[in-house]
C-alpha positions in Angstrom: -5.8 23.9 12.6 -4.4 20.5 11.9 -6.1 17.6 13.7 -3.5 15.7 15.7 -3.9 13.0 18.3 -4.6 13.8 21.9 -1.8 13.4 24.4 -3.5 10.2 25.7 -2.9 8.5 22.3 0.6 7.1 22.0 2.1 7.5 18.6 5.8 7.0 17.9 7.1 8.3 14.6 10.4 7.3 13.2 11.7 9.3 10.2 13.8 7.0 8.0 14.9 9.7 5.7 15.8 13.2 7.0 14.1 16.1 5.1 17.5 17.3 4.1 17.9 14.2 2.1 14.7 14.7 0.1 16.4 17.3 -2.1 18.9 14.7 -3.3 16.1 12.4 -4.5 14.8 14.8 -7.0 11.3 14.3 -5.5 8.5 15.7 -7.7 5.7 17.2 -5.6 3.4 18.0 -8.5 0.8 15.5 -9.8 0.7 14.2 -13.3 -2.0 13.1 -15.7 -0.9 9.5 -15.6 -1.3 9.2 -11.8 -2.9 6.1 -10.2 -4.1 7.7 -7.0 -6.3 5.2 -5.2 -7.6 1.6 -5.2 -8.6 0.6 -8.7 -7.2 3.9 -10.1 -8.4 7.5 -10.2 -11.9 6.4 -11.4 -12.1 3.4 -9.0 -12.8 1.3 -12.1 -9.5 -0.5 -12.7 -9.1 1.2 -16.1 -5.8 2.7 -17.1 -6.2 5.1 -20.0 -3.5 6.0 -22.6 -1.0 3.6 -21.1 1.4 1.5 -23.2 1.9 -1.4 -20.8 4.0 -4.5 -21.7 1.8 -7.3 -22.9 4.6 -9.9 -23.3 5.5 -10.4 -19.6 8.9 -11.9 -19.1 12.0 -11.4 -17.0 13.1 -8.8 -19.5 10.0 -6.7 -18.9 10.8 -6.3 -15.2 12.2 -2.8 -14.9 13.0 -3.2 -11.2 12.2 -5.3 -8.2 12.4 -3.9 -4.7 12.5 -5.7 -1.3 9.8 -4.5 1.1 9.5 -4.6 4.9 6.9 -6.4 7.0 3.7 -7.5 5.3 1.3 -5.8 3.0 -1.7 -6.6 0.8 -2.3 -3.0 -0.1 -1.8 -2.0 -3.8 0.6 0.6 -4.8 -0.4 4.1 -5.9 1.5 6.5 -8.2 1.7 10.3 -7.9 4.0 12.0 -10.3 7.3 10.2 -10.1 6.5 8.6 -6.8 5.2 5.1 -6.1 3.7 4.8 -2.6 2.5 1.8 -0.7 2.0 0.7 2.9 3.2 -2.2 5.0 2.8 -3.4 8.6 5.4 -5.1 10.8 6.1 -6.3 14.3 4.9 -9.3 16.3 1.4 -7.7 16.7 1.5 -6.1 13.3 1.2 -2.7 15.1 4.0 -0.9 13.3 2.6 1.0 10.3 4.8 1.9 7.4 4.3 4.4 4.5 7.0 4.1 1.9 7.7 6.2 -1.2 9.8 4.9 -4.1 11.3 6.7 -7.1 9.2 5.5 -10.1 12.2 5.5 -12.5 14.8 3.8 -10.3 12.9 2.1 -7.5 15.1 3.7 -4.9 13.5 4.5 -1.6 12.8 8.2 -1.3 11.4 8.2 2.2 9.8 5.9 4.8 7.7 6.8 7.8 6.6 4.5 10.6 3.8 4.9 13.1 2.2 2.9 15.9 -1.3 1.5 15.5 -3.9 2.8 17.9 -6.7 0.3 17.0 -7.1 -3.5 16.9 -4.5 -5.3 14.8 -5.8 -8.9 14.9 -6.3 -10.3 11.4 -6.9 -13.6 9.6 -3.5 -15.1 8.7 -4.1 -14.5 5.1 -4.6 -10.7 5.7 -2.5 -8.1 7.6 -3.0 -4.7 9.0 -1.7 -3.0 5.8 -4.5 -4.4 3.6 -6.3 -1.2 2.5 -4.7 0.6 -0.5 -3.7 4.2 0.3 -5.1 7.2 -1.6 -3.8 10.7 -2.7 -5.2 14.0 -3.8 -2.0 14.9 -5.7 -0.7 16.9 -2.7 -1.1 14.5 0.2 -1.0 10.7 1.0 -3.8 9.2 3.0 -2.8 5.8 4.4 -5.5 3.7 6.0 -5.0 0.4 7.9 -7.1 -2.5 9.3 -6.5 -0.9 12.7 -8.7 2.0 11.4 -5.8 4.4 11.6 -6.0 7.1 8.9 -2.6 8.9 8.5 -2.0 11.9 6.2 1.4 13.0 5.1 2.5 15.4 2.3 4.3 14.0 -0.7 7.6 14.5 1.1 6.5 12.3 4.0 5.9 15.0 6.5 3.0 14.2 8.9 0.0 16.5 8.4 -2.5 14.8 10.7 -3.4 11.5 12.2 -6.8 10.0 13.0 -7.0 6.9 15.2 -10.5 5.8 14.4 -9.7 2.5 16.0 -9.1 4.3 19.3 -12.1 6.6 18.9 -14.5 3.8 18.0 -13.1 0.6 19.6 -16.1 -1.7 18.7 -15.6 -1.1 15.0 -13.5 -4.1 14.2 -13.7 -7.8 13.5 -11.5 -10.8 14.1 -10.7 -11.3 10.4 -9.4 -7.8 9.8 -10.6 -4.8 7.8 -9.7 -4.1 4.1 -11.8 -1.2 2.8 -9.6 1.3 1.0 -10.3 5.1 1.2 -11.1 7.3 -1.8 -10.7 11.0 -2.3 -13.5 13.1 -3.8 -12.7 16.9 -3.9 -11.6 17.9 -0.4 -12.9 14.8 1.3 -11.3 11.5 2.0 -14.0 8.8 2.5 -13.6 5.7 4.7 -15.8 2.8 5.6 -15.3 1.1 9.0 -18.0 -1.6 9.1 -18.3 -4.6 11.4 -21.1 -6.5 13.2 -20.4 -4.6 16.5 -20.2 -1.0 15.1 -20.4 0.3 11.6 -20.0 3.7 10.1 -18.7 5.7 7.1 -17.0 9.1 7.5 -15.9 12.0 5.3 -12.7 13.6 6.5 -11.3 17.0 5.4 -8.2 16.4 3.4 -6.4 19.4 4.7 -7.3 19.6 8.4 -8.2 16.0 9.2 -11.5 17.1 10.8 -14.6 14.9 10.4 -17.0 16.5 7.9 -19.6 13.9 8.5 -20.2 10.4 10.0 -23.1 8.2 9.1 -24.2 4.9 10.5 -24.0 1.8 8.3 -25.4 -1.7 8.4 -23.9 -3.7 11.3 -22.3 -6.5 9.4 -18.7 -7.3 8.5 -17.9 -5.7 5.2 -14.7 -5.6 3.1 -15.8 -3.5 0.1 -14.4 -0.1 -0.8 -16.1 3.2 -1.7 -16.6 3.8 -5.4 -16.6 7.1 -7.3 -19.7 8.1 -9.3 -18.2 10.9 -11.4 -20.0 14.3 -11.9 -22.2 14.4 -15.0 -24.3 17.1 -16.6 -24.0 19.5 -13.7 -24.6 16.7 -11.1 -21.8 16.6 -8.6 -19.7 13.6 -8.0 -21.0 11.1 -5.4 -19.5 8.3 -3.3 -21.1 4.9 -3.6 -21.0 2.9 -0.3 -21.7 -0.8 -0.7 -22.8 -3.3 2.0 -24.9 -6.4 2.4 -27.9 -4.2 2.4 -27.2 -2.7 -1.1 -25.6 0.5 -2.3 -26.0 4.1 -1.1 -25.0 7.2 -3.1 -23.6 9.8 -0.7 -22.8 13.5 -1.1 -19.0 13.6 -0.3 -19.3 17.1 1.3 -22.3 16.4 3.6 -22.8 12.7 3.9 -26.4 13.1 2.8 -27.7 10.0 1.1 -29.0 10.9 -2.4 -30.3 7.5 -3.6 -30.2 3.9 -2.5 -30.2 0.5 -4.2 -31.7 -1.8 -1.6 -31.6 -5.3 -3.2 -28.5 -6.4 -1.3 -24.9 -6.7 -2.5 -21.7 -8.5 -1.9 -19.5 -7.7 1.0 -16.2 -8.4 -0.8 -16.0 -7.3 -4.5 -16.9 -3.7 -5.0 -19.0 -1.8 -7.5 -17.7 0.2 -10.4 -19.0 2.9 -12.7 -18.4 3.0 -16.5 -20.0 5.6 -18.8 -22.6 6.5 -16.1 -23.7 3.0 -15.5 -23.2 1.5 -12.0 -22.3 -2.2 -12.0 -23.1 -3.8 -8.7 -22.1 -7.3 -7.4 -25.6 -8.2 -6.5 -27.4 -11.4 -7.3 -24.6 -12.0 -9.8 -24.2 -8.7 -11.4 -26.8 -5.9 -11.5 -26.5 -2.7 -13.4 -28.4 0.5 -12.7 -28.3 4.0 -14.2 -28.9 7.3 -12.3 -31.7 9.5 -13.5 -30.9 12.8 -15.3 -31.1 14.8 -12.0 -29.1 12.1 -10.2 -31.7 11.6 -7.4 -33.0 8.2 -8.5 -31.9 5.1 -10.4 -33.4 2.7 -12.9 -32.5 -0.9 -13.4 -30.8 -1.9 -16.6 -30.1 -5.7 -16.4 -29.2 -8.5 -14.0 -27.1 -11.6 -14.8 -26.6 -14.5 -12.3 -24.0 -16.0 -14.7 -21.6 -13.1 -14.1 -21.1 -13.5 -10.3 -17.7 -12.4 -9.1 -15.7 -13.9 -6.3 -13.1 -11.8 -4.5 -11.9 -9.6 -7.4 -14.2 -6.7 -8.3 -15.6 -6.7 -11.9 -13.9 -4.8 -14.7 -15.2 -3.4 -18.0 -13.2 -3.5 -21.3 -13.9 -3.7 -25.0 -17.7 -3.5 -24.3 -17.4 -6.5 -22.0 -18.1 -6.9 -18.3 -15.4 -9.2 -16.9 -15.7 -11.2 -13.6 -13.5 -13.9 -12.1 -15.1 -16.8 -10.1 -13.7 -18.8 -7.2 -12.2 -21.4 -9.6 -10.2 -18.8 -11.5 -12.5 -18.8 -14.6 -13.1 -15.5 -16.4 -16.6 -14.8 -17.5 -17.3 -12.1 -20.2 -20.7 -10.5 -20.5 -22.2 -8.0 -23.0 -22.1 -4.7 -21.2 -25.5 -3.6 -22.8 -27.5 -6.8 -22.0 -25.6 -8.8 -19.4 -25.6 -11.9 -21.6 -22.6 -14.2 -20.9 -20.6 -14.6 -24.1 -17.7 -16.8 -23.1 -15.5 -18.2 -20.3 -11.8 -18.7 -20.1 -10.0 -20.6 -17.3 -6.8 -19.3 -15.8 -4.6 -21.1 -13.2 -5.3 -20.8 -9.5 -7.4 -18.5 -7.4 -7.4 -14.7 -7.4 -7.8 -12.0 -4.7 -6.6 -8.9 -6.6 -8.8 -7.1 -9.1 -7.5 -7.2 -12.7 -6.4 -4.1 -14.5 -7.7 -3.1 -17.9 -5.6 -1.1 -20.3 -5.2 -0.7 -24.1 -7.5 -3.6 -24.9 -5.8 -6.1 -22.5 -6.4 -7.4 -19.0 -3.6 -7.9 -16.4 -4.2 -10.5 -13.8 -2.1 -11.7 -10.8 -3.2 -14.9 -9.0 -2.6 -15.8 -5.4 0.2 -18.1 -6.3 2.1 -15.3 -8.1 1.3 -16.1 -11.7 0.8 -13.0 -13.9 -1.5 -13.3 -17.0 -2.1 -10.9 -19.8 -5.4 -11.6 -21.6 -6.9 -10.1 -24.7 -10.7 -10.2 -24.4 -12.7 -9.9 -27.6 -16.4 -10.2 -28.3 -16.1 -13.8 -29.4 -13.4 -15.2 -27.1 -10.6 -14.4 -24.7 -7.0 -15.3 -25.4 -4.0 -15.6 -23.0 -1.3 -13.5 -24.5 1.5 -14.2 -22.0 2.1 -15.4 -18.5 4.9 -15.2 -16.0 5.6 -16.9 -12.6 6.7 -14.5 -10.0 7.0 -17.3 -7.4 5.5 -15.3 -4.5 2.0 -15.0 -3.1 0.2 -12.0 -4.5 -3.1 -10.8 -3.0 -3.0 -7.2 -4.0 -4.4 -5.3 -7.1 -2.0 -3.9 -9.6 -1.6 -0.2 -10.6 -0.5 1.5 -13.8 1.2 4.8 -14.4 3.5 6.4 -17.1 3.4 3.2 -19.3 4.4 1.0 -16.4 2.6 -1.7 -14.4 3.2 -2.1 -10.6 2.3 -5.0 -8.3 3.4 -6.1 -4.9 3.7 -9.2 -2.7 4.5 -9.2 1.0 8.2 -9.3 0.1 8.7 -7.3 -3.1 7.4 -4.5 -5.3 7.7 -5.0 -9.1 7.7 -2.5 -12.0 7.0 -3.9 -15.5 7.7 -1.7 -18.5 8.4 -2.0 -22.2 12.0 -2.9 -23.0 14.0 0.0 -24.2 
């Protein structure tokens, strides 16, 4: 049975595109290998494999630019030939949007709107549509600062709706929530953490029922879950980060398998590359799970690689972080030694994307940078001023790069 709100919860749903019109869009409901299904990509590590992205950014590399409703800091995701993102609108930011665009043309395939059930107050820099949505290839899971978790199919049909903001009214803060959900197997995992109430939950992707709910440290937290992929028979785990450290959790049961208890950042999130977990803790700290996956051992710590808001990224054997002044630091992935720094313009909120030996950055002022990082130095290959505030993280799919501001969604691709 699908989990739908009780009659006491008011939810108004407005279908912008009738189902009869979906056939005319040529909507593809099957997932493809080049999908970018969640925050920081399928592996939650900001790495786009086998993509031929344009490295010379210019007006000519803009395949299309689409106007967006309301506000949104959430990044786009890509499933098949769909690019999906969220937005919020209204005086109280209580109107929640899910929008699907045709990846080739940028045309709107469908839009759905819902009413928030939880708290919508946010810092002016943020908005209710800050978390990036996720997908399992068959469904879209849209999460919002109001702690509403909405599931539709790829055609935009509502499957279930969980108003966690209504169910747990103390789990909010005055600045807004930004943790993005991730999907592992048949579970979508969310973190709803504040000083008043804090928990993480695993929700069944098909039914919307809660599989598990665990208490978390009561402190405001804006990090997102990270995927620790399956390895040598060990199942995949979800890594939940907070000021207390990092917990590895079984996505099916919520059981904690191991913990890192030396503290961690509450803004940039951890990542996993080649089985090594890179944690924003005391700068950067790396740990490696044991063969049976039930314990961890420390690898290195570097206070010189401390990240600000953007999460760290690994490329070309380098660990890349961005500090509050907009300077890139590159460290050796095996030792943590800082090898060089490169200053970019402005401040950054979005996490850079790594692909084909290059890094793609978008600063808060709307400048895009393509950087080629090498062992000895980093080089700016190209830059482009998009003239709009950009706080989201980019996505990549099918040889195209996507990024959004409040006002627009851009697609960059090689000129044909």
